[in-house]
PDB file of N, H, CA, C and O in Angstrom:
ATOM      1  N   MET A   1      98.509  13.866  60.124  1.00  0.00           N
ATOM      2  CA  MET A   1      97.296  13.446  59.456  1.00  0.00           C
ATOM      3  C   MET A   1      97.484  13.427  57.935  1.00  0.00           C
ATOM      4  O   MET A   1      97.041  12.503  57.253  1.00  0.00           O
ATOM      5  N   ILE A   2      98.144  14.460  57.424  1.00  0.00           N
ATOM      6  H   ILE A   2      98.503  15.211  57.979  1.00  0.00           H
ATOM      7  CA  ILE A   2      98.380  14.526  55.979  1.00  0.00           C
ATOM      8  C   ILE A   2      99.298  13.389  55.539  1.00  0.00           C
ATOM      9  O   ILE A   2      99.121  12.824  54.460  1.00  0.00           O
ATOM     10  N   ALA A   3     100.271  13.058  56.373  1.00  0.00           N
ATOM     11  H   ALA A   3     100.414  13.517  57.250  1.00  0.00           H
ATOM     12  CA  ALA A   3     101.196  11.969  56.033  1.00  0.00           C
ATOM     13  C   ALA A   3     100.445  10.645  55.895  1.00  0.00           C
ATOM     14  O   ALA A   3     100.776   9.833  55.030  1.00  0.00           O
ATOM     15  N   LEU A   4      99.446  10.424  56.732  1.00  0.00           N
ATOM     16  H   LEU A   4      99.177  11.084  57.434  1.00  0.00           H
ATOM     17  CA  LEU A   4      98.637   9.206  56.644  1.00  0.00           C
ATOM     18  C   LEU A   4      97.878   9.143  55.325  1.00  0.00           C
ATOM     19  O   LEU A   4      97.846   8.098  54.675  1.00  0.00           O
ATOM     20  N   PHE A   5      97.266  10.255  54.928  1.00  0.00           N
ATOM     21  H   PHE A   5      97.292  11.104  55.456  1.00  0.00           H
ATOM     22  CA  PHE A   5      96.520  10.291  53.667  1.00  0.00           C
ATOM     23  C   PHE A   5      97.445  10.151  52.457  1.00  0.00           C
ATOM     24  O   PHE A   5      97.068   9.539  51.458  1.00  0.00           O
ATOM     25  N   LYS A   6      98.642  10.709  52.541  1.00  0.00           N
ATOM     26  H   LYS A   6      98.949  11.206  53.353  1.00  0.00           H
ATOM     27  CA  LYS A   6      99.600  10.556  51.446  1.00  0.00           C
ATOM     28  C   LYS A   6     100.055   9.102  51.312  1.00  0.00           C
ATOM     29  O   LYS A   6     100.202   8.589  50.203  1.00  0.00           O
ATOM     30  N   THR A   7     100.274   8.452  52.445  1.00  0.00           N
ATOM     31  H   THR A   7     100.154   8.869  53.346  1.00  0.00           H
ATOM     32  CA  THR A   7     100.656   7.038  52.423  1.00  0.00           C
ATOM     33  C   THR A   7      99.526   6.182  51.863  1.00  0.00           C
ATOM     34  O   THR A   7      99.763   5.270  51.071  1.00  0.00           O
ATOM     35  N   MET A   8      98.299   6.481  52.278  1.00  0.00           N
ATOM     36  H   MET A   8      98.107   7.222  52.921  1.00  0.00           H
ATOM     37  CA  MET A   8      97.139   5.758  51.753  1.00  0.00           C
ATOM     38  C   MET A   8      97.017   5.961  50.245  1.00  0.00           C
ATOM     39  O   MET A   8      96.661   5.034  49.518  1.00  0.00           O
ATOM     40  N   GLN A   9      97.310   7.167  49.779  1.00  0.00           N
ATOM     41  H   GLN A   9      97.599   7.920  50.370  1.00  0.00           H
ATOM     42  CA  GLN A   9      97.231   7.468  48.351  1.00  0.00           C
ATOM     43  C   GLN A   9      98.199   6.589  47.549  1.00  0.00           C
ATOM     44  O   GLN A   9      97.848   6.057  46.496  1.00  0.00           O
ATOM     45  N   ILE A  10      99.400   6.451  48.060  1.00  0.00           N
ATOM     46  H   ILE A  10      99.685   6.883  48.916  1.00  0.00           H
ATOM     47  CA  ILE A  10     100.407   5.634  47.380  1.00  0.00           C
ATOM     48  C   ILE A  10      99.990   4.166  47.368  1.00  0.00           C
ATOM     49  O   ILE A  10     100.070   3.502  46.335  1.00  0.00           O
ATOM     50  N   ILE A  11      99.548   3.664  48.514  1.00  0.00           N
ATOM     51  H   ILE A  11      99.483   4.204  49.354  1.00  0.00           H
ATOM     52  CA  ILE A  11      99.156   2.249  48.610  1.00  0.00           C
ATOM     53  C   ILE A  11      97.971   1.956  47.699  1.00  0.00           C
ATOM     54  O   ILE A  11      97.976   0.959  46.977  1.00  0.00           O
ATOM     55  N   ILE A  12      96.950   2.820  47.728  1.00  0.00           N
ATOM     56  H   ILE A  12      96.945   3.630  48.314  1.00  0.00           H
ATOM     57  CA  ILE A  12      95.774   2.617  46.880  1.00  0.00           C
ATOM     58  C   ILE A  12      96.174   2.658  45.409  1.00  0.00           C
ATOM     59  O   ILE A  12      95.691   1.857  44.608  1.00  0.00           O
ATOM     60  N   SER A  13      97.051   3.584  45.056  1.00  0.00           N
ATOM     61  H   SER A  13      97.443   4.234  45.706  1.00  0.00           H
ATOM     62  CA  SER A  13      97.479   3.709  43.656  1.00  0.00           C
ATOM     63  C   SER A  13      98.191   2.455  43.166  1.00  0.00           C
ATOM     64  O   SER A  13      97.916   1.973  42.068  1.00  0.00           O
ATOM     65  N   VAL A  14      99.095   1.930  43.967  1.00  0.00           N
ATOM     66  H   VAL A  14      99.319   2.321  44.860  1.00  0.00           H
ATOM     67  CA  VAL A  14      99.849   0.745  43.568  1.00  0.00           C
ATOM     68  C   VAL A  14      98.926  -0.459  43.421  1.00  0.00           C
ATOM     69  O   VAL A  14      99.018  -1.198  42.441  1.00  0.00           O
ATOM     70  N   VAL A  15      98.039  -0.657  44.389  1.00  0.00           N
ATOM     71  H   VAL A  15      97.964  -0.057  45.185  1.00  0.00           H
ATOM     72  CA  VAL A  15      97.110  -1.797  44.323  1.00  0.00           C
ATOM     73  C   VAL A  15      96.168  -1.651  43.134  1.00  0.00           C
ATOM     74  O   VAL A  15      95.859  -2.637  42.465  1.00  0.00           O
ATOM     75  N   LEU A  16      95.708  -0.426  42.866  1.00  0.00           N
ATOM     76  H   LEU A  16      95.959   0.374  43.410  1.00  0.00           H
ATOM     77  CA  LEU A  16      94.818  -0.187  41.738  1.00  0.00           C
ATOM     78  C   LEU A  16      95.511  -0.490  40.413  1.00  0.00           C
ATOM     79  O   LEU A  16      94.907  -1.092  39.526  1.00  0.00           O
ATOM     80  N   VAL A  17      96.753  -0.087  40.271  1.00  0.00           N
ATOM     81  H   VAL A  17      97.243   0.402  40.992  1.00  0.00           H
ATOM     82  CA  VAL A  17      97.509  -0.383  39.049  1.00  0.00           C
ATOM     83  C   VAL A  17      97.663  -1.890  38.870  1.00  0.00           C
ATOM     84  O   VAL A  17      97.496  -2.403  37.764  1.00  0.00           O
ATOM     85  N   LEU A  18      97.978  -2.596  39.942  1.00  0.00           N
ATOM     86  H   LEU A  18      98.114  -2.179  40.840  1.00  0.00           H
ATOM     87  CA  LEU A  18      98.130  -4.048  39.852  1.00  0.00           C
ATOM     88  C   LEU A  18      96.819  -4.729  39.454  1.00  0.00           C
ATOM     89  O   LEU A  18      96.821  -5.648  38.635  1.00  0.00           O
ATOM     90  N   LEU A  19      95.711  -4.285  40.026  1.00  0.00           N
ATOM     91  H   LEU A  19      95.709  -3.538  40.691  1.00  0.00           H
ATOM     92  CA  LEU A  19      94.417  -4.873  39.681  1.00  0.00           C
ATOM     93  C   LEU A  19      94.054  -4.610  38.223  1.00  0.00           C
ATOM     94  O   LEU A  19      93.505  -5.483  37.550  1.00  0.00           O
ATOM     95  N   ILE A  20      94.356  -3.420  37.739  1.00  0.00           N
ATOM     96  H   ILE A  20      94.802  -2.711  38.285  1.00  0.00           H
ATOM     97  CA  ILE A  20      94.071  -3.103  36.340  1.00  0.00           C
ATOM     98  C   ILE A  20      94.934  -3.951  35.421  1.00  0.00           C
ATOM     99  O   ILE A  20      94.457  -4.425  34.389  1.00  0.00           O
ATOM    100  N   LEU A  21      96.194  -4.149  35.779  1.00  0.00           N
ATOM    101  H   LEU A  21      96.581  -3.765  36.617  1.00  0.00           H
ATOM    102  CA  LEU A  21      97.069  -4.982  34.960  1.00  0.00           C
ATOM    103  C   LEU A  21      96.609  -6.443  34.946  1.00  0.00           C
ATOM    104  O   LEU A  21      96.706  -7.113  33.919  1.00  0.00           O
ATOM    105  N   ILE A  22      96.115  -6.930  36.067  1.00  0.00           N
ATOM    106  H   ILE A  22      96.035  -6.385  36.902  1.00  0.00           H
ATOM    107  CA  ILE A  22      95.601  -8.299  36.120  1.00  0.00           C
ATOM    108  C   ILE A  22      94.398  -8.443  35.194  1.00  0.00           C
ATOM    109  O   ILE A  22      94.291  -9.431  34.468  1.00  0.00           O
ATOM    110  N   GLN A  23      93.491  -7.467  35.214  1.00  0.00           N
ATOM    111  H   GLN A  23      93.578  -6.664  35.804  1.00  0.00           H
ATOM    112  CA  GLN A  23      92.309  -7.525  34.359  1.00  0.00           C
ATOM    113  C   GLN A  23      92.699  -7.452  32.889  1.00  0.00           C
ATOM    114  O   GLN A  23      92.141  -8.181  32.070  1.00  0.00           O
ATOM    115  N   THR A  24      93.625  -6.603  32.548  1.00  0.00           N
ATOM    116  H   THR A  24      94.078  -6.011  33.214  1.00  0.00           H
ATOM    117  CA  THR A  24      94.053  -6.460  31.158  1.00  0.00           C
ATOM    118  C   THR A  24      94.698  -7.744  30.668  1.00  0.00           C
ATOM    119  O   THR A  24      94.462  -8.169  29.537  1.00  0.00           O
ATOM    120  N   LYS A  25      95.512  -8.365  31.515  1.00  0.00           N
ATOM    121  H   LYS A  25      95.704  -8.020  32.433  1.00  0.00           H
ATOM    122  CA  LYS A  25      96.183  -9.601  31.137  1.00  0.00           C
ATOM    123  C   LYS A  25      95.167 -10.715  30.894  1.00  0.00           C
ATOM    124  O   LYS A  25      95.284 -11.456  29.918  1.00  0.00           O
ATOM    125  N   ASN A  26      94.189 -10.837  31.758  1.00  0.00           N
ATOM    126  H   ASN A  26      94.093 -10.236  32.551  1.00  0.00           H
ATOM    127  CA  ASN A  26      93.163 -11.870  31.588  1.00  0.00           C
ATOM    128  C   ASN A  26      92.333 -11.624  30.339  1.00  0.00           C
ATOM    129  O   ASN A  26      92.005 -12.567  29.619  1.00  0.00           O
ATOM    130  N   ALA A  27      91.995 -10.386  30.077  1.00  0.00           N
ATOM    131  H   ALA A  27      92.262  -9.620  30.662  1.00  0.00           H
ATOM    132  CA  ALA A  27      91.191 -10.075  28.894  1.00  0.00           C
ATOM    133  C   ALA A  27      91.971 -10.383  27.628  1.00  0.00           C
ATOM    134  O   ALA A  27      91.409 -10.887  26.656  1.00  0.00           O
ATOM    135  N   GLY A  28      93.253 -10.084  27.637  1.00  0.00           N
ATOM    136  H   GLY A  28      93.709  -9.675  28.427  1.00  0.00           H
ATOM    137  CA  GLY A  28      94.067 -10.356  26.467  1.00  0.00           C
ATOM    138  C   GLY A  28      94.197 -11.840  26.197  1.00  0.00           C
ATOM    139  O   GLY A  28      94.145 -12.268  25.044  1.00  0.00           O
ATOM    140  N   LEU A  29      94.365 -12.624  27.239  1.00  0.00           N
ATOM    141  H   LEU A  29      94.407 -12.276  28.176  1.00  0.00           H
ATOM    142  CA  LEU A  29      94.490 -14.069  27.060  1.00  0.00           C
ATOM    143  C   LEU A  29      93.192 -14.687  26.584  1.00  0.00           C
ATOM    144  O   LEU A  29      93.191 -15.516  25.674  1.00  0.00           O
ATOM    145  N   SER A  30      92.092 -14.288  27.192  1.00  0.00           N
ATOM    146  H   SER A  30      92.094 -13.614  27.931  1.00  0.00           H
ATOM    147  CA  SER A  30      90.822 -14.898  26.804  1.00  0.00           C
ATOM    148  C   SER A  30      90.408 -14.473  25.405  1.00  0.00           C
ATOM    149  O   SER A  30      89.841 -15.274  24.661  1.00  0.00           O
ATOM    150  N   SER A  31      90.678 -13.236  25.036  1.00  0.00           N
ATOM    151  H   SER A  31      91.138 -12.586  25.640  1.00  0.00           H
ATOM    152  CA  SER A  31      90.300 -12.811  23.692  1.00  0.00           C
ATOM    153  C   SER A  31      91.200 -13.452  22.647  1.00  0.00           C
ATOM    154  O   SER A  31      90.777 -13.672  21.512  1.00  0.00           O
ATOM    155  N   GLY A  32      92.439 -13.751  23.022  1.00  0.00           N
ATOM    156  H   GLY A  32      92.782 -13.571  23.944  1.00  0.00           H
ATOM    157  CA  GLY A  32      93.337 -14.419  22.089  1.00  0.00           C
ATOM    158  C   GLY A  32      92.934 -15.861  21.848  1.00  0.00           C
ATOM    159  O   GLY A  32      93.099 -16.376  20.742  1.00  0.00           O
ATOM    160  N   LEU A  33      92.416 -16.505  22.852  1.00  0.00           N
ATOM    161  H   LEU A  33      92.282 -16.087  23.751  1.00  0.00           H
ATOM    162  CA  LEU A  33      91.995 -17.900  22.710  1.00  0.00           C
ATOM    163  C   LEU A  33      90.682 -18.027  21.954  1.00  0.00           C
ATOM    164  O   LEU A  33      90.437 -19.030  21.284  1.00  0.00           O
ATOM    165  N   LYS A  34      89.850 -17.021  22.062  1.00  0.00           N
ATOM    166  H   LYS A  34      90.049 -16.206  22.607  1.00  0.00           H
ATOM    167  CA  LYS A  34      88.540 -17.077  21.405  1.00  0.00           C
ATOM    168  C   LYS A  34      88.597 -16.580  19.963  1.00  0.00           C
ATOM    169  O   LYS A  34      87.577 -16.579  19.274  1.00  0.00           O
ATOM    170  N   ASN A  35      89.737 -16.169  19.510  1.00  0.00           N
ATOM    171  H   ASN A  35      90.566 -16.169  20.070  1.00  0.00           H
ATOM    172  CA  ASN A  35      89.901 -15.557  18.185  1.00  0.00           C
ATOM    173  C   ASN A  35      89.070 -14.290  18.115  1.00  0.00           C
ATOM    174  O   ASN A  35      89.260 -13.395  18.939  1.00  0.00           O
ATOM    175  N   SER A  36      88.168 -14.184  17.175  1.00  0.00           N
ATOM    176  H   SER A  36      88.014 -14.910  16.506  1.00  0.00           H
ATOM    177  CA  SER A  36      87.388 -12.954  17.039  1.00  0.00           C
ATOM    178  C   SER A  36      85.952 -13.136  17.519  1.00  0.00           C
ATOM    179  O   SER A  36      85.108 -12.275  17.271  1.00  0.00           O
ATOM    180  N   PHE A  37      85.667 -14.228  18.195  1.00  0.00           N
ATOM    181  H   PHE A  37      86.353 -14.927  18.397  1.00  0.00           H
ATOM    182  CA  PHE A  37      84.317 -14.479  18.697  1.00  0.00           C
ATOM    183  C   PHE A  37      84.079 -13.614  19.923  1.00  0.00           C
ATOM    184  O   PHE A  37      84.760 -13.778  20.935  1.00  0.00           O
ATOM    185  N   THR A  38      83.126 -12.701  19.848  1.00  0.00           N
ATOM    186  H   THR A  38      82.573 -12.568  19.026  1.00  0.00           H
ATOM    187  CA  THR A  38      82.830 -11.829  20.974  1.00  0.00           C
ATOM    188  C   THR A  38      81.396 -12.065  21.417  1.00  0.00           C
ATOM    189  O   THR A  38      80.453 -11.697  20.716  1.00  0.00           O
ATOM    190  N   ALA A  39      81.238 -12.667  22.559  1.00  0.00           N
ATOM    191  H   ALA A  39      82.004 -12.966  23.128  1.00  0.00           H
ATOM    192  CA  ALA A  39      79.913 -12.907  23.126  1.00  0.00           C
ATOM    193  C   ALA A  39      79.898 -12.340  24.538  1.00  0.00           C
ATOM    194  O   ALA A  39      80.908 -12.360  25.242  1.00  0.00           O
ATOM    195  N   TYR A  40      78.754 -11.841  24.935  1.00  0.00           N
ATOM    196  H   TYR A  40      77.934 -11.825  24.363  1.00  0.00           H
ATOM    197  CA  TYR A  40      78.624 -11.312  26.281  1.00  0.00           C
ATOM    198  C   TYR A  40      78.644 -12.447  27.289  1.00  0.00           C
ATOM    199  O   TYR A  40      77.982 -13.469  27.108  1.00  0.00           O
ATOM    200  N   ARG A  41      79.402 -12.258  28.338  1.00  0.00           N
ATOM    201  H   ARG A  41      79.941 -11.428  28.485  1.00  0.00           H
ATOM    202  CA  ARG A  41      79.384 -13.216  29.428  1.00  0.00           C
ATOM    203  C   ARG A  41      79.508 -12.444  30.727  1.00  0.00           C
ATOM    204  O   ARG A  41      80.164 -11.404  30.783  1.00  0.00           O
ATOM    205  N   SER A  42      78.884 -12.949  31.754  1.00  0.00           N
ATOM    206  H   SER A  42      78.351 -13.794  31.709  1.00  0.00           H
ATOM    207  CA  SER A  42      78.919 -12.252  33.028  1.00  0.00           C
ATOM    208  C   SER A  42      80.187 -12.617  33.787  1.00  0.00           C
ATOM    209  O   SER A  42      80.764 -13.689  33.604  1.00  0.00           O
ATOM    210  N   LEU A  43      80.595 -11.700  34.634  1.00  0.00           N
ATOM    211  H   LEU A  43      80.126 -10.829  34.783  1.00  0.00           H
ATOM    212  CA  LEU A  43      81.772 -11.940  35.464  1.00  0.00           C
ATOM    213  C   LEU A  43      81.385 -12.829  36.629  1.00  0.00           C
ATOM    214  O   LEU A  43      80.317 -12.657  37.215  1.00  0.00           O
ATOM    215  N   ARG A  44      82.244 -13.776  36.969  1.00  0.00           N
ATOM    216  H   ARG A  44      83.112 -13.916  36.493  1.00  0.00           H
ATOM    217  CA  ARG A  44      81.956 -14.689  38.071  1.00  0.00           C
ATOM    218  C   ARG A  44      83.190 -14.909  38.919  1.00  0.00           C
ATOM    219  O   ARG A  44      84.317 -14.788  38.439  1.00  0.00           O
ATOM    220  N   GLY A  45      82.977 -15.225  40.156  1.00  0.00           N
ATOM    221  H   GLY A  45      82.062 -15.323  40.547  1.00  0.00           H
ATOM    222  CA  GLY A  45      84.047 -15.617  41.056  1.00  0.00           C
ATOM    223  C   GLY A  45      85.094 -14.550  41.272  1.00  0.00           C
ATOM    224  O   GLY A  45      84.784 -13.398  41.578  1.00  0.00           O
ATOM    225  N   VAL A  46      86.331 -14.951  41.110  1.00  0.00           N
ATOM    226  H   VAL A  46      86.583 -15.886  40.861  1.00  0.00           H
ATOM    227  CA  VAL A  46      87.461 -14.061  41.364  1.00  0.00           C
ATOM    228  C   VAL A  46      87.457 -12.902  40.380  1.00  0.00           C
ATOM    229  O   VAL A  46      87.805 -11.779  40.747  1.00  0.00           O
ATOM    230  N   GLU A  47      87.072 -13.155  39.152  1.00  0.00           N
ATOM    231  H   GLU A  47      86.789 -14.067  38.854  1.00  0.00           H
ATOM    232  CA  GLU A  47      87.039 -12.105  38.135  1.00  0.00           C
ATOM    233  C   GLU A  47      86.090 -10.978  38.549  1.00  0.00           C
ATOM    234  O   GLU A  47      86.401  -9.802  38.363  1.00  0.00           O
ATOM    235  N   LYS A  48      84.939 -11.337  39.106  1.00  0.00           N
ATOM    236  H   LYS A  48      84.686 -12.293  39.257  1.00  0.00           H
ATOM    237  CA  LYS A  48      83.979 -10.337  39.558  1.00  0.00           C
ATOM    238  C   LYS A  48      84.512  -9.595  40.781  1.00  0.00           C
ATOM    239  O   LYS A  48      84.342  -8.381  40.895  1.00  0.00           O
ATOM    240  N   ALA A  49      85.150 -10.313  41.686  1.00  0.00           N
ATOM    241  H   ALA A  49      85.288 -11.299  41.594  1.00  0.00           H
ATOM    242  CA  ALA A  49      85.707  -9.685  42.886  1.00  0.00           C
ATOM    243  C   ALA A  49      86.797  -8.677  42.517  1.00  0.00           C
ATOM    244  O   ALA A  49      86.871  -7.599  43.107  1.00  0.00           O
ATOM    245  N   VAL A  50      87.635  -9.023  41.550  1.00  0.00           N
ATOM    246  H   VAL A  50      87.575  -9.899  41.071  1.00  0.00           H
ATOM    247  CA  VAL A  50      88.685  -8.106  41.112  1.00  0.00           C
ATOM    248  C   VAL A  50      88.066  -6.869  40.473  1.00  0.00           C
ATOM    249  O   VAL A  50      88.539  -5.756  40.700  1.00  0.00           O
ATOM    250  N   PHE A  51      87.022  -7.048  39.684  1.00  0.00           N
ATOM    251  H   PHE A  51      86.637  -7.952  39.499  1.00  0.00           H
ATOM    252  CA  PHE A  51      86.340  -5.933  39.047  1.00  0.00           C
ATOM    253  C   PHE A  51      85.730  -4.991  40.079  1.00  0.00           C
ATOM    254  O   PHE A  51      85.893  -3.775  39.987  1.00  0.00           O
ATOM    255  N   VAL A  52      85.031  -5.551  41.057  1.00  0.00           N
ATOM    256  H   VAL A  52      84.899  -6.540  41.131  1.00  0.00           H
ATOM    257  CA  VAL A  52      84.391  -4.733  42.090  1.00  0.00           C
ATOM    258  C   VAL A  52      85.444  -4.030  42.942  1.00  0.00           C
ATOM    259  O   VAL A  52      85.292  -2.851  43.263  1.00  0.00           O
ATOM    260  N   LEU A  53      86.503  -4.738  43.309  1.00  0.00           N
ATOM    261  H   LEU A  53      86.626  -5.695  43.048  1.00  0.00           H
ATOM    262  CA  LEU A  53      87.572  -4.137  44.107  1.00  0.00           C
ATOM    263  C   LEU A  53      88.249  -3.004  43.350  1.00  0.00           C
ATOM    264  O   LEU A  53      88.631  -2.004  43.958  1.00  0.00           O
ATOM    265  N   THR A  54      88.404  -3.139  42.044  1.00  0.00           N
ATOM    266  H   THR A  54      88.094  -3.952  41.550  1.00  0.00           H
ATOM    267  CA  THR A  54      88.988  -2.079  41.229  1.00  0.00           C
ATOM    268  C   THR A  54      88.114  -0.827  41.267  1.00  0.00           C
ATOM    269  O   THR A  54      88.620   0.287  41.403  1.00  0.00           O
ATOM    270  N   ALA A  55      86.814  -1.016  41.148  1.00  0.00           N
ATOM    271  H   ALA A  55      86.403  -1.921  41.038  1.00  0.00           H
ATOM    272  CA  ALA A  55      85.894   0.126  41.191  1.00  0.00           C
ATOM    273  C   ALA A  55      85.912   0.802  42.560  1.00  0.00           C
ATOM    274  O   ALA A  55      85.927   2.030  42.649  1.00  0.00           O
ATOM    275  N   VAL A  56      85.911   0.010  43.614  1.00  0.00           N
ATOM    276  H   VAL A  56      85.899  -0.987  43.542  1.00  0.00           H
ATOM    277  CA  VAL A  56      85.925   0.562  44.973  1.00  0.00           C
ATOM    278  C   VAL A  56      87.221   1.332  45.225  1.00  0.00           C
ATOM    279  O   VAL A  56      87.194   2.429  45.783  1.00  0.00           O
ATOM    280  N   LEU A  57      88.346   0.765  44.819  1.00  0.00           N
ATOM    281  H   LEU A  57      88.368  -0.126  44.366  1.00  0.00           H
ATOM    282  CA  LEU A  57      89.620   1.452  45.017  1.00  0.00           C
ATOM    283  C   LEU A  57      89.713   2.720  44.174  1.00  0.00           C
ATOM    284  O   LEU A  57      90.346   3.689  44.593  1.00  0.00           O
ATOM    285  N   GLY A  58      89.103   2.731  43.011  1.00  0.00           N
ATOM    286  H   GLY A  58      88.588   1.944  42.670  1.00  0.00           H
ATOM    287  CA  GLY A  58      89.072   3.945  42.196  1.00  0.00           C
ATOM    288  C   GLY A  58      88.319   5.059  42.895  1.00  0.00           C
ATOM    289  O   GLY A  58      88.757   6.209  42.893  1.00  0.00           O
ATOM    290  N   VAL A  59      87.185   4.720  43.494  1.00  0.00           N
ATOM    291  H   VAL A  59      86.829   3.785  43.496  1.00  0.00           H
ATOM    292  CA  VAL A  59      86.401   5.716  44.236  1.00  0.00           C
ATOM    293  C   VAL A  59      87.184   6.193  45.460  1.00  0.00           C
ATOM    294  O   VAL A  59      87.199   7.387  45.757  1.00  0.00           O
ATOM    295  N   LEU A  60      87.832   5.272  46.171  1.00  0.00           N
ATOM    296  H   LEU A  60      87.820   4.301  45.930  1.00  0.00           H
ATOM    297  CA  LEU A  60      88.635   5.654  47.335  1.00  0.00           C
ATOM    298  C   LEU A  60      89.808   6.560  46.943  1.00  0.00           C
ATOM    299  O   LEU A  60      90.155   7.484  47.678  1.00  0.00           O
ATOM    300  N   LEU A  61      90.405   6.295  45.799  1.00  0.00           N
ATOM    301  H   LEU A  61      90.122   5.544  45.202  1.00  0.00           H
ATOM    302  CA  LEU A  61      91.514   7.119  45.331  1.00  0.00           C
ATOM    303  C   LEU A  61      91.061   8.549  45.069  1.00  0.00           C
ATOM    304  O   LEU A  61      91.740   9.503  45.449  1.00  0.00           O
ATOM    305  N   VAL A  62      89.918   8.690  44.422  1.00  0.00           N
ATOM    306  H   VAL A  62      89.367   7.915  44.113  1.00  0.00           H
ATOM    307  CA  VAL A  62      89.388  10.028  44.144  1.00  0.00           C
ATOM    308  C   VAL A  62      89.011  10.736  45.439  1.00  0.00           C
ATOM    309  O   VAL A  62      89.317  11.916  45.605  1.00  0.00           O
ATOM    310  N   ALA A  63      88.353  10.037  46.359  1.00  0.00           N
ATOM    311  H   ALA A  63      88.104   9.078  46.224  1.00  0.00           H
ATOM    312  CA  ALA A  63      87.961  10.637  47.636  1.00  0.00           C
ATOM    313  C   ALA A  63      89.188  11.058  48.443  1.00  0.00           C
ATOM    314  O   ALA A  63      89.206  12.130  49.047  1.00  0.00           O
ATOM    315  N   ASN A  64      90.205  10.208  48.447  1.00  0.00           N
ATOM    316  H   ASN A  64      90.190   9.337  47.956  1.00  0.00           H
ATOM    317  CA  ASN A  64      91.437  10.535  49.166  1.00  0.00           C
ATOM    318  C   ASN A  64      92.138  11.734  48.530  1.00  0.00           C
ATOM    319  O   ASN A  64      92.732  12.552  49.232  1.00  0.00           O
ATOM    320  N   SER A  65      92.070  11.838  47.223  1.00  0.00           N
ATOM    321  H   SER A  65      91.587  11.173  46.652  1.00  0.00           H
ATOM    322  CA  SER A  65      92.665  12.987  46.529  1.00  0.00           C
ATOM    323  C   SER A  65      91.971  14.283  46.944  1.00  0.00           C
ATOM    324  O   SER A  65      92.627  15.292  47.202  1.00  0.00           O
ATOM    325  N   PHE A  66      90.643  14.247  47.006  1.00  0.00           N
ATOM    326  H   PHE A  66      90.110  13.428  46.796  1.00  0.00           H
ATOM    327  CA  PHE A  66      89.909  15.431  47.431  1.00  0.00           C
ATOM    328  C   PHE A  66      90.234  15.794  48.876  1.00  0.00           C
ATOM    329  O   PHE A  66      90.356  16.974  49.206  1.00  0.00           O
ATOM    330  N   LEU A  67      90.375  14.794  49.734  1.00  0.00           N
ATOM    331  H   LEU A  67      90.276  13.835  49.466  1.00  0.00           H
ATOM    332  CA  LEU A  67      90.750  15.074  51.119  1.00  0.00           C
ATOM    333  C   LEU A  67      92.125  15.704  51.219  1.00  0.00           C
ATOM    334  O   LEU A  67      92.330  16.625  52.009  1.00  0.00           O
ATOM    335  N   LEU A  68      93.060  15.222  50.433  1.00  0.00           N
ATOM    336  H   LEU A  68      92.893  14.473  49.791  1.00  0.00           H
ATOM    337  CA  LEU A  68      94.408  15.800  50.439  1.00  0.00           C
ATOM    338  C   LEU A  68      94.392  17.234  49.947  1.00  0.00           C
ATOM    339  O   LEU A  68      95.113  18.078  50.479  1.00  0.00           O
ATOM    340  N   ILE A  69      93.574  17.526  48.930  1.00  0.00           N
ATOM    341  H   ILE A  69      92.988  16.841  48.498  1.00  0.00           H
ATOM    342  CA  ILE A  69      93.479  18.890  48.445  1.00  0.00           C
ATOM    343  C   ILE A  69      92.873  19.780  49.523  1.00  0.00           C
ATOM    344  O   ILE A  69      93.343  20.895  49.751  1.00  0.00           O
ATOM    345  N   LYS A  70      91.835  19.291  50.181  1.00  0.00           N
ATOM    346  H   LYS A  70      91.453  18.385  49.997  1.00  0.00           H
ATOM    347  CA  LYS A  70      91.158  20.067  51.220  1.00  0.00           C
ATOM    348  C   LYS A  70      92.065  20.344  52.422  1.00  0.00           C
ATOM    349  O   LYS A  70      92.025  21.429  53.001  1.00  0.00           O
ATOM    350  N   LEU A  71      92.883  19.353  52.792  1.00  0.00           N
ATOM    351  H   LEU A  71      92.915  18.471  52.322  1.00  0.00           H
ATOM    352  CA  LEU A  71      93.739  19.507  53.968  1.00  0.00           C
ATOM    353  C   LEU A  71      94.980  20.364  53.712  1.00  0.00           C
ATOM    354  O   LEU A  71      95.527  20.953  54.644  1.00  0.00           O
ATOM    355  N   SER A  72      95.420  20.435  52.476  1.00  0.00           N
ATOM    356  H   SER A  72      94.975  19.957  51.719  1.00  0.00           H
ATOM    357  CA  SER A  72      96.656  21.202  52.221  1.00  0.00           C
ATOM    358  C   SER A  72      96.392  22.637  51.842  1.00  0.00           C
ATOM    359  O   SER A  72      97.331  23.394  51.601  1.00  0.00           O
TER     360      SER A  72
END
């Protein structure tokens, strides 16, 4: 059982890092093209899905960490 949670921890961590890197890359490109113009805009489409998935995986990572601490 612990081996399953440890494997899940690794998979969630890797996917979370990749999602964060994708968001950072997109933000850097869009801010570079807009120069210093900063206006609020809502997230749409794939950008919103990546944002929500990042938040969900962050919560799952923390919950899985607590489970691993409890089980060991």
